[in-house]
C-alpha distance (Angstrom), angle and dihedral (degrees) to the residues before:
residue distance angle dihedral
X1 . . .
X2 3.82 . .
X3 3.78 121.1 .
X4 3.87 91.8 -112.6
X5 3.74 93.5 52.2
X6 3.88 91.6 48.7
X7 3.75 89.7 47.6
X8 3.85 93.6 50.2
X9 3.84 88.7 44.5
X10 3.89 90.0 54.3
X11 3.73 92.8 47.8
X12 3.80 91.5 49.0
X13 3.84 90.3 49.5
X14 3.75 89.2 48.4
X15 3.75 93.9 52.5
X16 3.79 91.5 50.3
X17 3.93 93.8 45.7
X18 3.84 90.0 47.7
X19 3.82 91.7 49.1
X20 3.95 88.9 49.5
X21 3.77 92.1 48.2
X22 3.69 92.0 52.1
X23 3.74 93.5 53.4
X24 3.86 90.9 42.2
X25 3.85 88.9 50.5
X26 3.72 88.9 -124.0
X27 3.87 126.1 140.2
X28 3.83 104.1 -99.1
X29 3.89 90.9 -133.5
X30 3.86 88.8 65.8
X31 3.86 94.6 46.2
X32 3.81 90.2 48.7
X33 3.82 95.7 49.8
X34 3.82 92.8 44.6
X35 3.84 90.1 46.0
X36 3.81 91.7 50.9
X37 3.79 91.2 49.7
X38 3.83 89.6 52.9
X39 3.77 90.5 47.5
X40 3.67 90.9 52.5
X41 3.79 93.3 68.0
X42 3.85 98.5 38.4
X43 3.77 109.0 113.8
X44 3.80 119.6 -105.6
X45 3.84 91.8 12.4
X46 3.83 104.5 136.6
X47 3.88 119.4 -109.2
X48 3.85 107.6 -105.4
X49 3.85 112.1 -162.9
X50 3.79 115.3 -161.3
X51 3.83 107.8 -137.3
X52 3.89 103.6 -144.4
X53 3.77 95.0 -149.4
X54 3.75 91.0 50.6
X55 3.79 92.1 46.7
X56 3.80 92.3 53.5
X57 3.85 97.3 40.7
X58 3.85 98.6 38.7
X59 3.84 104.7 34.9
X60 3.79 103.0 30.6
X61 3.79 106.6 56.1
X62 3.82 98.9 52.9
X63 3.79 93.8 40.6
X64 3.78 93.7 49.2
X65 3.80 90.7 44.9
X66 3.76 96.5 51.7
X67 3.85 90.0 45.6
X68 3.74 89.1 51.4
X69 3.90 92.7 41.9
X70 3.85 90.3 59.2
X71 3.72 94.4 44.1
X72 3.83 115.5 117.0
X73 3.83 98.6 -124.3
X74 3.82 94.8 -159.5
X75 3.73 91.1 53.0
X76 3.87 92.4 43.3
X77 3.85 90.8 52.3
X78 3.89 93.2 49.6
X79 3.79 89.3 51.2
X80 3.78 97.1 43.4
X81 3.89 96.4 112.9
X82 3.84 96.3 57.8
X83 3.84 88.9 40.0
X84 3.79 92.6 54.6
X85 3.80 92.7 43.1
X86 3.83 87.8 56.4
X87 3.84 99.1 36.1
X88 3.88 93.4 47.8
X89 3.73 110.5 17.2
X90 3.84 100.9 35.3
X91 3.89 90.0 49.0
X92 3.74 94.3 54.3
X93 3.81 93.5 42.2
X94 3.83 91.6 48.5
X95 3.75 93.1 46.5
X96 3.91 91.7 51.3
X97 3.88 90.8 46.6
X98 3.85 93.4 50.3
X99 3.82 90.8 42.8
X100 3.79 92.0 52.9
X101 3.89 93.9 48.6
X102 3.79 91.8 45.0
X103 3.89 91.3 51.2
X104 3.78 91.0 47.6
X105 3.75 92.8 54.0
X106 3.78 98.6 33.8
X107 3.78 106.4 34.0
X108 3.82 91.0 169.0
X109 3.76 89.8 73.2
X110 3.80 117.2 86.8
X111 3.67 119.8 -119.8
X112 3.71 94.2 -110.4
X113 3.76 90.5 57.2
X114 3.76 90.8 51.3
X115 3.77 90.6 50.9
X116 3.78 89.3 49.4
X117 3.85 89.8 55.5
X118 3.81 89.8 48.0
X119 3.84 92.3 50.9
X120 3.75 90.8 45.2
X121 3.86 95.6 56.0
X122 3.81 98.4 28.5
X123 3.87 100.8 89.1
X124 3.82 120.9 73.1
X125 3.79 107.1 -133.7
X126 3.77 125.9 -106.7
X127 3.79 92.7 -143.7
X128 3.76 93.5 46.1
X129 3.86 93.9 46.6
X130 3.83 93.3 48.6
X131 3.88 91.2 46.7
X132 3.79 93.1 52.1
X133 3.86 98.4 37.8
X134 3.84 90.3 53.8
X135 3.93 86.2 69.5
X136 3.85 94.3 51.3
X137 3.73 136.8 66.4
X138 3.70 114.3 -142.8
X139 3.78 137.2 147.8
X140 3.88 112.6 -63.0
X141 3.89 90.7 -123.6
X142 3.85 91.3 58.6
X143 3.79 91.1 48.2
X144 3.76 89.4 49.8
X145 3.79 93.5 50.5
X146 3.93 94.3 47.6
X147 3.81 95.9 44.8
X148 3.86 92.2 41.7
X149 3.74 89.3 51.4
X150 3.79 93.9 49.0
X151 3.81 89.4 51.8
X152 3.72 95.5 55.2
X153 3.84 107.4 29.8
X154 3.82 94.9 72.0
X155 3.81 89.1 67.9
X156 3.83 93.2 52.7
X157 3.78 93.3 44.9
X158 3.84 95.7 46.8
X159 3.85 89.5 49.9
X160 3.83 90.6 52.4
X161 3.79 88.8 45.0
X162 3.80 93.4 54.0
X163 3.85 90.5 47.9
X164 3.73 90.2 53.9
X165 3.80 92.0 51.9
X166 3.71 89.4 48.9
X167 3.69 93.2 49.9
X168 3.81 90.7 51.6
X169 3.72 89.8 55.0
X170 3.83 94.0 45.6
X171 3.64 97.0 39.2
X172 3.78 96.3 -125.6
X173 3.91 139.9 65.7
X174 3.88 116.0 -114.4
X175 3.80 103.6 -162.4
X176 3.75 91.4 178.5
X177 3.75 93.7 55.2
X178 3.81 91.5 44.6
X179 3.93 91.1 52.4
X180 3.94 93.4 48.5
X181 3.77 89.7 44.8
X182 3.81 90.1 52.0
X183 3.85 94.9 51.7
X184 3.87 94.2 43.2
X185 3.79 91.9 46.7
X186 3.82 93.9 47.1
X187 3.82 95.4 45.9
X188 3.76 94.4 42.6
X189 3.79 95.9 46.1
X190 3.77 91.7 48.4
X191 3.78 92.1 50.4
X192 3.85 92.2 51.3
X193 3.71 89.7 48.4
X194 3.74 92.5 50.5
X195 3.88 92.6 48.8
X196 3.83 93.1 47.0
X197 3.84 90.4 47.2
X198 3.77 92.0 52.5
X199 3.85 89.5 47.2
X200 3.85 88.9 50.4
X201 3.88 90.0 53.9
X202 3.76 91.7 46.9
X203 3.82 89.2 51.5
X204 3.70 91.2 48.4
X205 3.83 93.4 53.0
X206 3.91 89.5 46.1
X207 3.71 101.0 45.4
X208 3.84 99.8 55.3
X209 3.86 89.6 -168.9
X210 3.74 120.2 112.4
X211 3.77 98.1 -144.0
X212 3.69 95.0 43.5
X213 3.86 91.1 47.7
X214 3.79 91.5 52.2
X215 3.89 91.4 45.4
X216 3.80 89.8 52.1
X217 3.81 91.2 50.2
X218 3.89 93.0 50.4
X219 3.83 92.1 46.2
X220 3.80 93.0 49.2
X221 3.85 91.7 68.7
X222 3.72 92.6 54.7
X223 3.83 93.4 41.3
X224 3.78 95.6 55.7
X225 3.86 92.2 40.4
X226 3.87 93.0 52.6
X227 3.79 91.9 40.0
X228 3.78 94.2 52.2
X229 3.72 92.8 45.6
X230 3.79 93.5 49.4
X231 3.92 87.1 59.7
X232 3.80 92.7 47.4
X233 3.84 90.3 -106.9
X234 3.87 130.9 127.7
X235 3.70 109.8 -71.8
X236 3.78 89.6 -177.2
X237 3.75 94.5 59.4
X238 3.77 89.5 42.9
X239 3.76 92.1 59.9
X240 3.77 92.1 43.4
X241 3.93 92.9 52.2
X242 3.74 90.8 44.5
X243 3.92 91.2 53.9
X244 3.85 92.4 45.0
X245 3.79 92.0 51.0
X246 3.92 92.7 49.4
X247 3.76 90.6 44.8
X248 3.79 94.3 52.9
X249 3.75 93.8 45.8
X250 3.78 98.4 39.1
X251 3.79 94.6 92.6
X252 3.86 94.7 64.1
X253 3.78 101.3 25.2
X254 3.78 101.5 48.0
X255 3.78 129.2 66.8
X256 3.66 120.2 -126.3
X257 3.84 93.1 -111.5
X258 3.87 87.7 53.4
X259 3.83 94.4 49.4
X260 3.80 93.4 48.8
X261 3.81 93.6 45.6
X262 3.83 94.4 42.9
X263 3.86 89.3 52.1
X264 3.78 87.8 60.4
X265 3.67 96.6 42.7
X266 3.80 93.5 49.3
X267 3.84 91.6 47.1
X268 3.78 89.9 54.5
X269 3.84 92.6 45.1
X270 3.85 91.2 49.7
X271 3.75 92.0 48.7
X272 3.82 96.5 47.6
X273 3.85 95.2 44.4
X274 3.81 94.1 41.1
X275 3.77 93.5 48.9
X276 3.89 91.1 47.7
X277 3.78 92.6 48.0
X278 3.80 95.0 54.8
X279 3.75 98.4 39.1
X280 3.90 88.5 48.9
X281 3.84 88.7 51.5
X282 3.81 89.4 58.1
X283 3.73 93.9 45.4
X284 3.81 91.1 59.3
X285 3.81 91.0 67.3
X286 3.77 94.3 89.6
X287 3.84 94.9 52.6
X288 3.74 95.3 42.6
X289 3.85 94.7 50.3
X290 3.88 90.6 44.8
X291 3.81 93.5 62.6
X292 3.86 97.5 56.1
X293 3.79 103.1 78.0
X294 3.77 92.4 127.3
X295 3.89 93.2 66.5
X296 3.78 128.3 64.8
X297 3.78 120.8 -123.6
X298 3.77 90.9 -112.9
X299 3.74 93.7 53.3
X300 3.80 92.2 48.1
X301 3.76 93.1 48.5
X302 3.83 92.0 49.5
X303 3.86 90.8 49.9
X304 3.85 92.2 43.6
X305 3.82 94.0 49.9
X306 3.80 95.1 40.4
X307 3.93 94.4 51.8
X308 3.74 92.9 42.1
X309 3.81 91.1 49.6
X310 3.83 89.7 48.5
X311 3.76 89.7 50.2
X312 3.83 93.6 53.2
X313 3.83 95.8 38.8
X314 3.80 95.2 48.8
X315 3.80 92.2 54.9
X316 3.84 89.7 54.6
X317 3.81 91.8 47.6
X318 3.80 91.4 50.3
X319 3.82 97.5 43.7
X320 3.74 95.4 48.3
X321 3.76 95.0 35.6
X322 3.84 95.0 55.5
X323 3.83 95.5 36.2
X324 3.83 92.2 101.5
X325 3.82 94.0 42.2
X326 3.92 97.6 96.5
X327 3.85 90.2 51.5
X328 3.87 91.8 49.1
X329 3.84 89.2 50.7
X330 3.88 89.3 53.9
X331 3.89 99.6 -105.4
X332 3.77 110.7 150.7
X333 3.83 99.3 -146.3
X334 3.72 109.7 107.4
X335 3.83 118.0 -112.2
X336 3.73 120.8 -109.8
X337 3.81 121.2 -90.2
X338 3.70 116.0 -102.1
X339 3.81 90.7 -112.5
X340 3.74 90.2 57.9
X341 3.78 91.2 47.2
X342 3.77 88.7 54.7
X343 3.79 92.5 53.9
X344 3.89 91.7 48.2
X345 3.73 88.5 49.3
X346 3.83 94.2 50.1
X347 3.73 93.9 43.4
X348 3.84 97.9 80.5
X349 3.76 105.2 118.9
X350 3.79 116.7 165.1
X351 3.86 125.8 -144.4
X352 3.76 147.5 156.1
X353 3.83 100.4 -20.9
X354 3.75 91.5 59.8
X355 3.81 94.7 50.3
X356 3.76 95.3 42.2
X357 3.84 91.5 48.9
X358 3.87 89.4 51.1
X359 3.78 92.7 48.6
X360 3.79 90.6 47.5
X361 3.87 91.3 62.3
X362 3.85 111.6 118.1
X363 3.86 111.7 -95.0
X364 3.86 90.3 -119.4
X365 3.87 92.4 49.7
X366 3.86 109.7 127.1
X367 3.86 111.7 -100.9
X368 3.81 91.9 1.3
X369 3.79 97.0 152.3
X370 3.81 94.3 46.6
X371 3.80 89.3 47.5
X372 3.82 91.0 53.7
X373 3.83 90.0 47.3
X374 3.85 95.0 50.2
X375 3.80 89.1 45.8
X376 3.73 90.9 52.5
X377 3.90 90.4 49.4
X378 3.77 90.9 50.1
X379 3.68 90.7 52.9
X380 3.79 93.3 47.6
X381 3.87 95.9 44.8
X382 3.77 95.1 47.8
X383 3.74 94.4 43.1
X384 3.82 95.3 47.1
X385 3.79 100.7 33.3
X386 3.81 101.4 35.8
X387 3.77 96.4 28.9
X388 3.77 96.1 53.4
X389 3.78 95.6 42.9
X390 3.75 102.4 39.8
X391 3.86 93.2 87.1
X392 3.80 89.8 49.3
X393 3.84 91.9 48.8
X394 3.81 89.9 50.6
X395 3.73 91.6 53.6
X396 3.68 94.7 43.2
X397 3.70 93.0 52.5
X398 3.74 94.9 44.2
X399 3.80 92.3 -121.8
X400 3.89 100.4 156.6
X401 3.81 135.9 137.4
X402 3.76 107.9 -77.0
X403 3.78 113.9 -108.1
X404 3.80 117.8 -106.2
X405 3.71 114.6 -89.7
X406 3.79 121.5 -110.2
X407 3.80 116.2 -82.1
X408 3.70 129.7 33.1
X409 3.75 113.6 -3.7
X410 3.89 118.1 -129.5
X411 3.76 90.8 -113.4
X412 3.76 92.2 55.1
X413 3.78 91.2 49.5
X414 3.80 93.7 49.0
X415 3.86 91.5 44.1
X416 3.79 88.9 51.3
X417 3.81 91.8 50.0
X418 3.81 90.8 49.4
X419 3.77 93.5 49.5
X420 3.83 92.7 47.2
X421 3.88 88.7 52.2
X422 3.78 90.6 50.1
X423 3.81 93.4 48.2
X424 3.84 91.3 47.1
X425 3.78 89.9 56.6
X426 3.80 91.5 49.6
X427 3.67 95.0 47.6
X428 3.73 91.9 48.3
X429 3.69 94.3 50.3
X430 3.80 92.2 43.9
X431 3.83 98.4 49.0
X432 3.70 95.8 40.8
X433 3.85 90.7 57.1
X434 3.80 94.0 -119.7
X435 3.80 93.5 134.6
X436 3.86 112.7 72.8
X437 3.74 87.6 -38.9
X438 3.75 91.5 -78.2
X439 3.88 113.1 134.6
X440 3.72 95.2 -179.0
X441 3.71 115.4 115.3
X442 3.95 90.8 -146.0
X443 3.79 84.1 77.3
X444 3.86 85.1 82.4
X445 3.80 90.4 61.2
X446 3.77 90.2 45.3
X447 3.76 90.8 53.8
X448 3.83 89.3 50.7
X449 3.81 90.5 52.5
X450 3.91 89.0 46.3
X451 3.80 86.3 54.8
X452 3.72 89.3 64.0
X453 3.78 93.9 47.5
X454 3.81 105.1 93.5
X455 3.86 128.7 -168.7
X456 3.77 96.7 -16.6
X457 3.74 98.0 68.3
X458 3.85 94.2 29.4
X459 3.73 92.1 54.9
X460 3.86 92.5 43.5
X461 3.71 125.0 101.6
X462 3.85 134.3 -142.5
X463 3.82 117.6 26.3
X464 3.79 95.7 -2.6
X465 3.85 90.1 57.2
X466 3.78 92.6 43.9
X467 3.81 92.4 48.9
X468 3.79 89.0 48.9
X469 3.82 92.0 50.6
X470 3.85 91.0 45.8
X471 3.87 90.4 52.5
X472 3.77 92.8 49.8
X473 3.86 91.5 47.4
X474 3.81 88.5 48.1
X475 3.77 91.2 50.3
X476 3.71 91.2 46.6
X477 3.85 92.4 53.0
X478 3.80 89.3 48.2
X479 3.94 89.4 52.2
X480 3.72 89.5 51.1
X481 3.74 91.6 51.5
X482 3.72 92.4 48.4
X483 3.70 91.8 50.2
X484 3.80 94.5 49.8
X485 3.76 90.8 49.5
X486 3.77 89.1 56.7
X487 3.82 95.7 43.0
X488 3.78 89.3 51.8
X489 3.77 86.0 66.2
X490 3.72 94.2 45.0
X491 3.84 92.8 115.6
X492 3.71 96.4 48.9
X493 3.98 104.0 42.3
X494 3.76 131.3 69.0
X495 3.92 113.9 -81.9
X496 3.82 92.9 -131.0
X497 3.85 90.4 53.4
X498 3.78 92.1 48.7
X499 3.85 90.6 49.4
X500 3.91 92.3 46.3
X501 3.89 91.2 49.2
X502 3.83 93.4 45.4
X503 3.78 91.7 51.2
X504 3.85 89.1 57.1
X505 3.79 89.2 51.1
X506 3.73 91.7 46.8
X507 3.84 92.2 54.2
X508 3.86 89.9 46.9
X509 3.85 93.6 48.3
X510 3.71 92.0 45.5
X511 3.82 92.3 52.4
X512 3.80 91.7 48.5
X513 3.79 94.3 47.8
X514 3.82 91.8 50.7
X515 3.76 90.2 50.2
X516 3.79 89.2 52.5
X517 3.69 91.4 46.7
X518 3.84 92.8 -119.1
X519 3.74 129.8 140.8
X520 3.82 127.6 -121.4
X521 3.85 95.8 -65.0
X522 3.78 115.1 -176.7
X523 3.76 118.6 -87.0
X524 3.76 113.1 -102.7
């Protein structure tokens, strides 16, 4: 079967499985992996081999970029300490725990191979985390911590993974070289992502064409990833930094039309790539299982259960063991409640990065087939066990978004400020006689009546057309003032609220510009 037919078939299966998962109230990631596993053993289904280099280079940059693009920077920055404790400390601790358990049960494997397995399965996956968290409703700070961790931990795990491969080739582990490599890779990758992100913003401002702006944004993630990897730096952190820069600057740099269109484009890209990732993971089962003839089923089951248990348990130990560290170091921010720590500990689903890293091991690497199998089992266990029970655990522990405090809600306050700013602009223009030379405030009511007049006045010429254009320009100015009032509060209001309000302004501005026959124009 041709590649295009296979691709279309996988996409069709992904849509069907995602639809079934929604009606079954199951995370789509779980349904896609299980569906892929079932398809792997269906007769006459073509063998689909996942090239690990393509998996990392094609799937990872856009998925990391869009996750970073949608990240609330203010919330991310405020939660940076717990994020780094998980993205750096938890990865190293988990890798060490898994390596120790693997060495105890499979002593024939060298330590470097055991560490490689630990590094492969240590990082919870950004794609898996987002796919599961979308089906839950937990406090924003927890979402920020979990999604922030999944954005950064791939970099630390891949650097540890490469150090283990190098140690296998050299016959010894050089901790100093690994540490210096990590620092250089992280700083260099972040710098490249920042520069490419700023260039993408500059291109967005200069192009003034919606399709070209979106294309430039999509290509930016690949450009910084490949650029960083070419210099031996972290492509993962480059893609994350690029997405964060574009996300922070989008409000001023992008037109309303571009923001609305790019949201739809990125939603589609994310759905397609995420669906393909998880169904491809499931399809690898047949090949993975077929290369383990040297091991008995009982031995494989023991290793798989032990390493998966070590993976889950080590996260609990790290999260609860380090929960009081910020307070001991003198930081004022209160530690998270034990119920929140339990949710963070249980939300450790693994995904495509783990499988791709395992498949990318050199053919001659000691214990390669066993490592690939154990990585696959870790992905399967965490996705199915933790992914399907995370929502139940959240409800059981009562970890839900706190209800709004009594009095005016933040949304009501911000909406009022936006409305006041819009009305101030209208009144200033009306009473200063800047609209058709009419200083009378009754013109506002006239414009409202004109809004209800359809094709007759729209198609008319002369004064009717001028009045219509004046009304639209006035509404556009008011929309800009309302947007600016909200953006002025960007650092003090919730990121989701900011995004929700801005989407409303984007639709209004797009409608007005279309009515005026204008292009995208950059938001002012």
